[in-house]
KEVEXVO-492755 format. One line per field, with one value per residue: residue number from 1; z, x, y of N, C-alpha, C, O in turn. Coordinates in nm, 4 decimals. Example, Ala and Ser with C-alpha at 12.3 -4.5 7.8 and 13.67 -1.06 7.14 Angstrom:
% KEVEXVO-492755
k	c(1  2)
n.Z	c(0.7800  0.7080)
n.X	c(1.3190  1.2850)
n.Y	c(-0.5690  -0.2250)
ca.Z	c(0.7800  0.7140)
ca.X	c(1.2300  1.3670)
ca.Y	c(-0.4500  -0.1060)
c.Z	c(0.7800  0.7870)
c.X	c(1.3200  1.2900)
c.Y	c(-0.3300  0.0030)
o.Z	c(0.8465  0.8039)
o.X	c(1.4236  1.3409)
o.Y	c(-0.3319  0.1138)
% end
This chain:
% KEVEXVO-492755
k	c(1  2  3  4  5  6  7  8  9  10  11  12  13  14  15  16  17  18  19  20  21  22  23  24  25  26  27  28  29  30  31  32  33  34  35  36  37  38  39  40  41  42  43  44  45  46  47  48  49  50  51  52  53  54  55  56  57  58  59  60  61  62  63  64  65  66  67  68  69  70  71  72  73  74  75  76  77  78  79  80  81  82  83  84  85  86  87  88  89  90  91  92  93  94  95  96  97  98  99  100  101  102  103  104  105  106  107  108  109  110  111  112  113  114  115  116  117  118  119  120  121  122  123  124  125  126  127  128  129  130  131)
n.Z	c(-0.0072  0.0839  -0.1144  -0.3512  -0.3004  -0.2738  -0.5530  -0.6643  -0.5674  -0.6943  -0.9612  -0.9916  -0.9025  -1.1223  -1.3295  -1.2322  -1.2412  -1.5214  -1.6210  -1.5390  -1.3224  -1.4571  -1.3919  -1.1357  -1.0819  -1.1586  -0.9404  -0.6817  -0.3293  -0.0890  0.2687  0.5705  0.8788  1.2323  1.4067  1.7237  1.9240  2.1497  2.3889  2.5307  2.8743  2.9034  2.9438  3.1538  3.2780  3.4219  3.5538  3.8859  4.2635  4.3972  4.5336  4.5164  4.5150  4.4709  4.2381  3.9073  3.7980  3.5743  3.2923  3.1290  3.0594  2.9063  2.8197  2.7163  2.4296  2.3701  2.0941  1.7472  1.4351  1.1150  0.9255  0.5956  0.3802  0.0746  -0.1078  -0.3451  -0.5344  -0.4662  -0.2632  -0.0176  -0.1679  -0.1342  0.1440  0.3957  0.6482  0.8004  0.9805  1.3488  1.3366  1.0595  0.7465  0.5537  0.2488  -0.0758  -0.2043  -0.0766  -0.0982  -0.4045  -0.4211  -0.2843  -0.4476  -0.6933  -0.6049  -0.5956  -0.8793  -0.9283  -0.8309  -0.9507  -1.2173  -1.5305  -1.4797  -1.4266  -1.5884  -1.6193  -1.3516  -1.1098  -0.8388  -0.5392  -0.2355  -0.0260  0.1576  0.1118  0.1634  0.0244  -0.0241  -0.0427  -0.2437  -0.4984  -0.6908  -0.9441  -1.1107)
n.X	c(0.0786  0.1965  0.3976  0.2612  0.1036  0.3585  0.4399  0.1744  0.2106  0.4501  0.4063  0.2084  0.3472  0.5434  0.3152  0.2583  0.4686  0.5166  0.2566  0.1997  0.0234  -0.2365  -0.2771  -0.2693  -0.5211  -0.7066  -0.7237  -0.9134  -0.9779  -1.0734  -1.1729  -1.2849  -1.4094  -1.4706  -1.7062  -1.7492  -2.0084  -2.0329  -2.1775  -2.1488  -2.1890  -2.3698  -2.3086  -2.4680  -2.5373  -2.3121  -2.2311  -2.1150  -2.1689  -1.9284  -1.6523  -1.4897  -1.2381  -1.1465  -1.0467  -1.1606  -1.3370  -1.2373  -1.3863  -1.3539  -1.4342  -1.6048  -1.9286  -1.9476  -2.1994  -2.3968  -2.3501  -2.2627  -2.0989  -2.0433  -1.8457  -1.7896  -1.5647  -1.4867  -1.2558  -1.0607  -0.8480  -0.9271  -1.0772  -1.3072  -1.5384  -1.7819  -1.9386  -2.0397  -2.2873  -2.2971  -2.5183  -2.4618  -2.5155  -2.5726  -2.4545  -2.1637  -2.1560  -2.1629  -2.3860  -2.3809  -2.1685  -2.2097  -2.4073  -2.2982  -2.0550  -2.2153  -2.3331  -2.1266  -2.0527  -2.2401  -2.1819  -1.9307  -1.9812  -1.8598  -1.6121  -1.6281  -1.5384  -1.2845  -1.1694  -0.9285  -0.9321  -0.8802  -0.8808  -0.8872  -1.0312  -1.2035  -1.3183  -1.1865  -1.4518  -1.6613  -1.6663  -1.7699  -1.9860  -1.9752  -2.0460)
n.Y	c(-0.1199  0.1307  0.1740  0.1778  0.4345  0.6295  0.5734  0.6736  0.9620  1.0294  1.0183  1.2184  1.4292  1.4658  1.4932  1.7449  1.9252  1.9108  1.9863  2.2284  2.4852  2.4677  2.1852  2.1698  2.3008  2.1312  1.9449  1.7865  1.7613  1.5293  1.4470  1.3038  1.3174  1.2009  1.4107  1.5387  1.6629  1.9500  2.1170  2.3585  2.5650  2.8119  3.1675  3.2575  3.0446  2.9509  3.1698  3.3010  3.3810  3.5790  3.7528  4.1052  4.0980  3.8694  3.6273  3.5499  3.2738  3.0086  2.9534  2.6393  2.3846  2.1758  2.0126  1.7162  1.6024  1.3358  1.2584  1.2384  1.3196  1.2168  1.4365  1.5092  1.6657  1.8510  2.0177  2.2355  2.4011  2.6709  2.6827  2.5396  2.3405  2.1345  2.0173  1.7716  1.6510  1.3254  1.1385  0.9916  0.6301  0.6203  0.4845  0.4523  0.3831  0.2412  0.3730  0.6063  0.7304  0.7622  0.9577  1.1455  1.2224  1.2655  1.5140  1.6654  1.6856  1.8297  2.0931  2.1529  2.1931  2.2393  2.1448  1.8653  1.6592  1.6906  1.6736  1.5576  1.3628  1.3079  1.1256  0.8769  0.7310  0.5842  0.2269  -0.0747  -0.2912  -0.0472  0.0552  -0.0256  0.0377  0.2454  0.5729)
ca.Z	c(-0.0100  0.0912  -0.2548  -0.4350  -0.2309  -0.3203  -0.6933  -0.7043  -0.5341  -0.8000  -1.0544  -0.9362  -0.8918  -1.3035  -1.3871  -1.2254  -1.3347  -1.6893  -1.6881  -1.4360  -1.2645  -1.4758  -1.3523  -0.9800  -1.0651  -1.1910  -0.8196  -0.5746  -0.2537  0.0079  0.3360  0.6346  1.0537  1.3096  1.4993  1.8474  1.9593  2.2404  2.4424  2.6366  2.9171  2.8591  3.0126  3.2397  3.3637  3.4522  3.6780  4.0314  4.2977  4.4082  4.6226  4.4296  4.5581  4.4266  4.0987  3.8304  3.7775  3.4523  3.2326  3.0149  3.0505  2.7961  2.8545  2.5834  2.4384  2.2958  1.9346  1.7061  1.3221  1.0239  0.8333  0.4639  0.3437  -0.0481  -0.1758  -0.4586  -0.5073  -0.4805  -0.1285  0.0143  -0.2543  -0.0835  0.2473  0.4341  0.7601  0.8202  1.1303  1.3658  1.2945  0.9452  0.7247  0.4755  0.1450  -0.2299  -0.2372  0.0144  -0.2018  -0.5175  -0.4065  -0.2774  -0.5778  -0.7569  -0.5570  -0.6420  -0.9917  -1.0079  -0.8037  -1.0502  -1.3400  -1.6281  -1.4259  -1.3680  -1.6545  -1.5967  -1.2319  -1.0493  -0.7212  -0.4084  -0.1449  -0.0122  0.2606  0.0561  0.1622  -0.0731  -0.0399  -0.0591  -0.3667  -0.6051  -0.7929  -1.0034  -1.1741)
ca.X	c(0.0141  0.2693  0.4543  0.1619  0.0853  0.4480  0.4006  0.1183  0.2478  0.5438  0.3295  0.1131  0.4510  0.5908  0.2450  0.2500  0.5856  0.5191  0.1532  0.2038  -0.0953  -0.3501  -0.2973  -0.2891  -0.6440  -0.7788  -0.7095  -1.0601  -0.9419  -1.1726  -1.1498  -1.3634  -1.3604  -1.6048  -1.6911  -1.8271  -2.1038  -1.9970  -2.2774  -2.0930  -2.2666  -2.3878  -2.2431  -2.5679  -2.5183  -2.1892  -2.2240  -2.1190  -2.1347  -1.7579  -1.6193  -1.4264  -1.0942  -1.1233  -0.9540  -1.2278  -1.3238  -1.2184  -1.4803  -1.3025  -1.4911  -1.7371  -2.0081  -1.9931  -2.3245  -2.3729  -2.3918  -2.1200  -2.0910  -1.9123  -1.8137  -1.7107  -1.5340  -1.3994  -1.1967  -1.0177  -0.7395  -1.0176  -1.1486  -1.4230  -1.6560  -1.9087  -1.9688  -2.1894  -2.2499  -2.3317  -2.5422  -2.4431  -2.5866  -2.5881  -2.3435  -2.0870  -2.1543  -2.1455  -2.5068  -2.3788  -2.0380  -2.2200  -2.4789  -2.1664  -2.0216  -2.3030  -2.3577  -1.9845  -2.0615  -2.3370  -2.1485  -1.8256  -2.0105  -1.7351  -1.4556  -1.6493  -1.4791  -1.1050  -1.1197  -0.8373  -1.0199  -0.7770  -0.9927  -0.8114  -1.0873  -1.3012  -1.2842  -1.2453  -1.5855  -1.7553  -1.6410  -1.7943  -2.0636  -1.9566  -2.1800)
ca.Y	c(0.0228  0.2130  0.1686  0.2469  0.5632  0.6703  0.6058  0.7869  1.0698  1.0539  1.0497  1.3544  1.5303  1.4764  1.5947  1.8925  1.9977  1.9356  2.0834  2.3733  2.5315  2.3955  2.0620  2.1962  2.3391  1.9924  1.8482  1.8072  1.6883  1.5032  1.3774  1.2580  1.2909  1.2270  1.5414  1.5003  1.7850  1.9722  2.1866  2.4568  2.6170  2.9547  3.2687  3.2665  2.9085  2.9514  3.2874  3.2235  3.4807  3.5886  3.8917  4.1532  4.0457  3.7068  3.5665  3.5488  3.1558  3.0067  2.8523  2.5970  2.2976  2.1667  1.8846  1.6395  1.5207  1.1825  1.2829  1.2815  1.3022  1.2192  1.5200  1.5102  1.7794  1.8626  2.1289  2.2864  2.5051  2.7830  2.6485  2.4384  2.3131  2.0601  1.9656  1.7278  1.5453  1.2078  1.1173  0.8777  0.5187  0.6046  0.4052  0.5058  0.3027  0.2805  0.4606  0.7169  0.7938  0.8109  1.1018  1.2653  1.2294  1.3519  1.6629  1.7036  1.7119  1.9729  2.2069  2.1858  2.2285  2.2653  2.0920  1.7550  1.5624  1.6770  1.6666  1.4729  1.3218  1.2871  1.0759  0.7748  0.6968  0.4926  0.0899  -0.1575  -0.3265  0.0069  0.1559  -0.0990  0.0734  0.3646  0.6141)
c.Z	c(0.0160  -0.0432  -0.3624  -0.4106  -0.2957  -0.4961  -0.7224  -0.6978  -0.6457  -0.9251  -1.1084  -0.9719  -1.0824  -1.3554  -1.3544  -1.2473  -1.4675  -1.6888  -1.6013  -1.3625  -1.3062  -1.4276  -1.1990  -0.9357  -1.0786  -1.0553  -0.7528  -0.4604  -0.1331  0.1383  0.4769  0.7953  1.0924  1.3681  1.6058  1.8828  2.0777  2.3012  2.5775  2.7179  2.8836  2.9616  3.1793  3.3373  3.4503  3.5299  3.8096  4.1345  4.3414  4.4725  4.5123  4.3892  4.4941  4.3007  4.0249  3.8145  3.6206  3.4017  3.0931  2.9659  2.9806  2.8378  2.7342  2.5659  2.3701  2.1520  1.8728  1.5393  1.2189  0.9280  0.7275  0.4120  0.1751  -0.0860  -0.2977  -0.4486  -0.4570  -0.3313  -0.1061  -0.0926  -0.2447  0.0534  0.3406  0.5534  0.7824  0.9685  1.1753  1.3715  1.1772  0.8825  0.5836  0.3363  -0.0007  -0.2624  -0.2134  -0.0765  -0.3381  -0.5318  -0.3540  -0.3802  -0.6943  -0.7284  -0.5962  -0.7861  -1.0341  -0.9271  -0.9017  -1.1549  -1.4260  -1.5991  -1.3996  -1.4544  -1.6528  -1.4561  -1.1561  -0.9006  -0.6307  -0.3028  -0.0918  0.1254  0.2129  0.0928  0.0213  -0.1055  -0.0595  -0.2003  -0.5011  -0.7266  -0.8558  -1.1353  -1.3361)
c.X	c(0.0838  0.3180  0.3648  0.1086  0.2188  0.4653  0.3139  0.1774  0.3677  0.4960  0.2784  0.2156  0.4965  0.4434  0.2042  0.3643  0.5876  0.3887  0.1281  0.0771  -0.2049  -0.3788  -0.3401  -0.4672  -0.7866  -0.8036  -0.8256  -0.9737  -1.0385  -1.0889  -1.2648  -1.3052  -1.4841  -1.5932  -1.7709  -1.8920  -2.0724  -2.1444  -2.2251  -2.1894  -2.2400  -2.3156  -2.3042  -2.5397  -2.4214  -2.1321  -2.2217  -2.0843  -1.9886  -1.7347  -1.5038  -1.2711  -1.0444  -1.1316  -1.0638  -1.2228  -1.3194  -1.3008  -1.4184  -1.3675  -1.5992  -1.7832  -2.0367  -2.1069  -2.3228  -2.3755  -2.2494  -2.1657  -1.9811  -1.9258  -1.7050  -1.6563  -1.4641  -1.3482  -1.0963  -0.8951  -0.8072  -1.0767  -1.2411  -1.5195  -1.7584  -1.8731  -2.0337  -2.1610  -2.3262  -2.3963  -2.4962  -2.5703  -2.6349  -2.4738  -2.2698  -2.0904  -2.1512  -2.2591  -2.4311  -2.2401  -2.1043  -2.3345  -2.3912  -2.0960  -2.1265  -2.3401  -2.2099  -1.9853  -2.1345  -2.2578  -1.9874  -1.8546  -1.9086  -1.6364  -1.5398  -1.5562  -1.3171  -1.0698  -1.0390  -0.8849  -0.9064  -0.8574  -0.9622  -0.8871  -1.1812  -1.2235  -1.3094  -1.3801  -1.7134  -1.7713  -1.6932  -1.9000  -1.9935  -2.0404  -2.1511)
c.Y	c(0.1366  0.2817  0.2486  0.4125  0.6395  0.6743  0.6837  0.9358  1.1263  1.0963  1.1781  1.4820  1.5633  1.5331  1.7218  1.9549  1.9699  1.9883  2.2187  2.3881  2.4958  2.2720  2.0775  2.2303  2.2504  1.9515  1.8790  1.7280  1.6484  1.4566  1.3912  1.2574  1.2779  1.3560  1.4916  1.6656  1.8278  2.0906  2.2281  2.4858  2.7579  3.0205  3.2860  3.1727  2.9040  3.0411  3.2240  3.3510  3.4932  3.7211  3.9423  4.1234  3.9179  3.6949  3.5189  3.3897  3.1285  2.8972  2.7757  2.4580  2.2845  2.0498  1.8133  1.5927  1.3721  1.1849  1.3052  1.2491  1.2675  1.3233  1.5179  1.6375  1.7757  1.9871  2.1412  2.3673  2.6366  2.7923  2.5500  2.4431  2.2673  2.0112  1.9095  1.6421  1.4107  1.1689  0.9881  0.7842  0.5167  0.5388  0.4522  0.3878  0.3165  0.4219  0.5983  0.7949  0.8149  0.8974  1.1857  1.2985  1.3249  1.4947  1.7121  1.7475  1.8419  2.0740  2.2481  2.1481  2.2650  2.2019  1.9350  1.6233  1.5589  1.6901  1.5706  1.4653  1.2653  1.2505  0.9616  0.7039  0.5770  0.3205  0.0228  -0.2012  -0.2218  0.0664  0.0654  -0.0432  0.2235  0.4327  0.5968)
o.Z	c(-0.0251  -0.0795  -0.4318  -0.5017  -0.3809  -0.5537  -0.8019  -0.7942  -0.6770  -0.9867  -1.2188  -1.0342  -1.1438  -1.4314  -1.4226  -1.2820  -1.5299  -1.7831  -1.6155  -1.3409  -1.2223  -1.4164  -1.1477  -0.8304  -1.0423  -1.0396  -0.7547  -0.4979  -0.0742  0.1321  0.4812  0.8317  1.0338  1.3807  1.5836  1.8668  2.1539  2.2060  2.6880  2.6757  2.8487  3.0553  3.2824  3.4559  3.5600  3.5773  3.8478  4.1058  4.3118  4.4511  4.4398  4.2822  4.4738  4.2421  4.0751  3.8153  3.5427  3.4428  2.9802  2.8488  2.9849  2.8919  2.6594  2.6628  2.3241  2.0992  1.9214  1.5157  1.2335  0.8436  0.7434  0.4077  0.1583  -0.0931  -0.3427  -0.3369  -0.4015  -0.2868  -0.1951  -0.1100  -0.3123  0.0646  0.3968  0.5722  0.7737  1.0666  1.1013  1.3968  1.1520  0.9587  0.4997  0.3447  -0.0397  -0.3182  -0.3001  -0.1061  -0.4011  -0.6470  -0.3767  -0.4007  -0.7554  -0.8140  -0.6325  -0.8148  -1.1230  -0.9829  -0.9124  -1.2130  -1.3717  -1.6882  -1.3145  -1.4006  -1.6757  -1.4278  -1.1338  -0.8377  -0.6713  -0.2590  -0.1223  0.1970  0.2884  0.0610  -0.0623  -0.2083  -0.0825  -0.2514  -0.6096  -0.8427  -0.7698  -1.2315  -1.4177)
o.X	c(0.0395  0.2951  0.3912  0.0815  0.1859  0.5017  0.3419  0.1898  0.3757  0.5376  0.2932  0.1928  0.4774  0.4547  0.1340  0.3457  0.6818  0.3858  0.0321  0.0203  -0.2939  -0.4969  -0.4294  -0.5268  -0.9028  -0.9201  -0.8567  -0.9028  -1.0862  -0.9686  -1.3293  -1.1958  -1.5854  -1.4836  -1.8572  -1.8255  -2.0787  -2.2051  -2.2387  -2.2995  -2.1347  -2.2644  -2.2421  -2.5201  -2.4423  -2.0193  -2.2912  -1.9883  -1.9229  -1.8236  -1.4400  -1.2101  -0.9293  -1.2242  -1.0922  -1.1069  -1.3801  -1.2986  -1.4253  -1.3561  -1.6887  -1.7045  -2.1309  -2.1536  -2.2203  -2.4149  -2.1532  -2.2539  -1.8601  -2.0143  -1.5830  -1.7424  -1.3823  -1.4357  -1.0551  -0.8505  -0.7302  -1.1185  -1.2500  -1.5830  -1.8509  -1.7616  -2.1081  -2.0578  -2.4482  -2.3219  -2.4835  -2.6854  -2.7267  -2.3778  -2.3497  -2.0041  -2.1325  -2.2337  -2.4178  -2.2387  -2.0448  -2.3713  -2.4052  -2.0758  -2.0998  -2.3717  -2.2062  -1.9184  -2.1121  -2.2799  -1.9471  -1.7788  -1.8489  -1.5523  -1.4705  -1.5163  -1.2432  -0.9527  -1.1095  -0.8751  -0.8465  -0.9214  -1.0637  -0.8196  -1.2209  -1.1080  -1.3977  -1.4312  -1.8283  -1.8728  -1.6460  -1.8891  -1.9668  -2.0860  -2.2398)
o.Y	c(0.2438  0.3970  0.3468  0.4906  0.7220  0.7769  0.7734  1.0113  1.2450  1.1944  1.2306  1.5857  1.6683  1.6292  1.7964  2.0716  2.0187  2.0674  2.2944  2.2810  2.4819  2.2393  2.0100  2.2076  2.2692  1.9151  1.9981  1.6346  1.7453  1.4314  1.4960  1.2141  1.3164  1.4107  1.4067  1.7680  1.7313  2.1398  2.1756  2.4505  2.8112  2.9593  3.3116  3.1991  2.8522  3.0278  3.1299  3.4224  3.3934  3.8035  3.8660  4.1247  3.8795  3.7510  3.4102  3.3482  3.2020  2.7812  2.8242  2.4219  2.3689  1.9721  1.8398  1.5327  1.3218  1.0810  1.3648  1.1665  1.2850  1.3098  1.5220  1.7254  1.6852  2.0733  2.0343  2.3934  2.7151  2.8992  2.4654  2.5472  2.3123  1.9602  1.9899  1.5777  1.4243  1.1704  0.8906  0.8198  0.4387  0.5279  0.4937  0.3004  0.4318  0.5286  0.6848  0.9144  0.9024  0.9203  1.3058  1.4182  1.4284  1.5772  1.8296  1.8468  1.9241  2.1815  2.3639  2.0704  2.3579  2.1902  1.8792  1.5200  1.4631  1.7156  1.4722  1.5706  1.1657  1.3461  0.8990  0.6300  0.4883  0.2921  0.0424  -0.1566  -0.2597  0.1136  0.0992  -0.0828  0.3073  0.3709  0.6222)
% end
């Protein structure tokens, strides 16, 4: 797997050197990460009585909620192109990737045929369907 990544990086570098900025403009990068929800106390909830001479309390603790979502984001040379959240309990499968790539295609009208997608989080058993 490492050898394949190294070879792919070498090929991308060669193409970048040969094609210049036009090549870089075609690259679309994607990544995913689990995002946990935190519910910080509001200022009114965390207020407490204290004397003027006592130091102010530090409010830095957050109360973690029971929710987390999978955050997926795609960006190109100019910034974020598409982002979405997958709620806990839903699964990432070929149908989900298909709908994500369909949304990307709609947002990159005129660039969809020549785009180079870098997104290495697809597991081999979930990427069977091709549009």
